[in-house]
N, C-alpha and C positions, 0 to 999 in steps of 0.2 A: 355261239356256244363254244365253250372251252373244250378243245379236243387235243391239246398238247401243252407242254410246259411253256412253250413260247407264247401261245395265246393266253395262258393263265397269267403270265407276267404282264402281257399287254393289257389285259383286263384290270389288273391291280393298278397299273400306272394310270390308265384312263380314269378309273374311279377316284384316285387320289387327286388328279388334276380337276375333275369335276367337283370335288369337295373343297378345292382350294388349299390342299395340303402338300407340303413339301416333305414327304415321308422320309427322304434321305438325309435331311438336315439334322445336325446334332441338337439344334434348338427344338425341333419337333419331337425327336426321340426323348430328350430330357423332360420336356413338358408332358409327353404322353406317359412317361413312367409314373409321374406324380398325379397328373390329372388326365386320366385316359379319355380319349375321344371314342365314346361308345358306339357312335354311328360308324366310324371307321373300323372299329373292332368287329361290328356286325358285318359290314360289307367285305372285310378281309376274310372273315370266317365263311361267308357265303361263297366267295370265289374259291377258297380252299376246298370246300365241300363239293362244289361243282367239279373242280379238277380231280379230286379223288373219286367221285362218283363216275365221271366220264372216262377217266384214263388209268386209274390205279385201284380199281375195286376188286382186288384179288389177293390171295396169300396173306402175308403179314400186313400189307396195306389195308386189309379189310378191318383189322383192329383199330388202326388210326382213323379210318373212315367212320367207325362207330363212335369213337371219341369225339370227332368233329361234329357228328350229328347231335351228340349230347350237348356239346358246347354251343352249337348253333341254336338249339332249342332253348337253352337257358338264357342266352342273350336276346333271343326273339321275344320271350315272355317278358323280360325285363324292360324292353323298349316298346312293347305293344305291337310288334310287327308279325304278321302272318304272311311271309314271302317265301314261296317255294324256290328250289334251285332251278336253273336253266330257264328263267323267264326273261331277265334283263340282259341286254347286250352291254358292251363296255361303256364307260362314262356315266354310270349311275350316280345320281346325287340325291340322297335322302336328306331333306332339309332339316326336319325336326323329329324329335321323339313323338310318339302318339300312334294311335291305331292306324295301321295300314294292312288291308286284307287283299290278297291277290290270289286268283284261281290259278292252279297249276297248268291249265291249258292255255293261259294267256302268254302272248309273246310280245316283247317290247324291244324295239331296235336300240341303237346306240344313242347315247346322250339324252337320257331321260332325267328330268328334274321333277321330283315328286314330294308333295307336302303331306302333312298329317291328315288323318281321318278320310283317306282315299279308300275306295272299295272298287276292285275290278273283278268281275265274275261272270259266270254263265247265267242263263235266264231260263226259267220255266222248265227245269229238268234237262235242258240241253247239255251236251258234253262240250260244245264249241264255246270258246270264250273270246274276248276281244283280241285283235291283232293290231298293235300300234306300231307305227313306222319309226324312223330316226328323228331325233331332235324334237322330243315331245315334252311340253311343260304341262304338269298336272297340278292345278291349284288345290288348296285345302278343301276337304269335304267333297271332292268330285266323286260321282258314282258313274261307273262305265260298265255296262253289262250287255250281254247277248252275243250272238254270232255276227260281230261288226268289225269293220276296218277303219282305222284312223290314219290319214295320210301323214307323210313326213312334214316336219316343220309346222306343227300345230300346237297352239296353246289352248288348254281347256281351263276355263275359268273356275273360280271358287264355287263350290256347291252345285256345279252343273250336273245335270242328269243326262248322260249320253247313252241313248238306246238305239241309235241308228248309225250307219256308216257315213263318214265324211271323207270324200275322195280328193277334194281340192287342197293343194298344199299352200303353206304360208297364210293360214287363216287362224282367227281366234273364234272359239265356240264357247258359248255360255248359255245359261238359262235352264228352265225346267219345262218341257224337255229342251235339250240343247239345240241351238241353231247358230248359224254363222253370224257373227256380229261385226266382222270386218277383216281386213288384211293385216298381217303382222310380220315384222322382221324378227324371227325367233332368236337371232343373235343378240338382240337387245335384252332378252330374258335369260337365255342360257349363254352366259358370257364365255365359256371355255371352248366353244366350237369355232 
């Protein structure tokens, strides 16, 4: 969670690395001026909103906070994302535009790579939502729901339906309902870790 300007900057750097962007290069800045990277704009706005919500939500900063909320909502609708603040740790990589719906009670650790058409939420009126560890790959169309925990270094396959906890690290899970299909080296999928 972003609790200081230092962690805010660390989150931005980690997200840029996860997306494979050199945000400090002139080439990126020039290209982004004429051909904006909307996913980077979304993630940067997400982190700004988290920073202002958690650290600077008073006085004159409150006005800027509301501006950021407006900007965040606008870009979320444009990209099809319903991602609340304070869910993802640093190193988030959203791979494509398209529907992504996340429950606000969900927590995901660092270095998550997530594809389109993913839904992570509560189940059956419960308030508790999935808690995912570090270094998680979530394939396109995956559905993850309920009061469950997913261990670090887990790859969740495309269109998997995950409704129970998986505590063993370094595994690939897939299917409907999801089950362990084998061991995996997550560094082969999430290259920046």
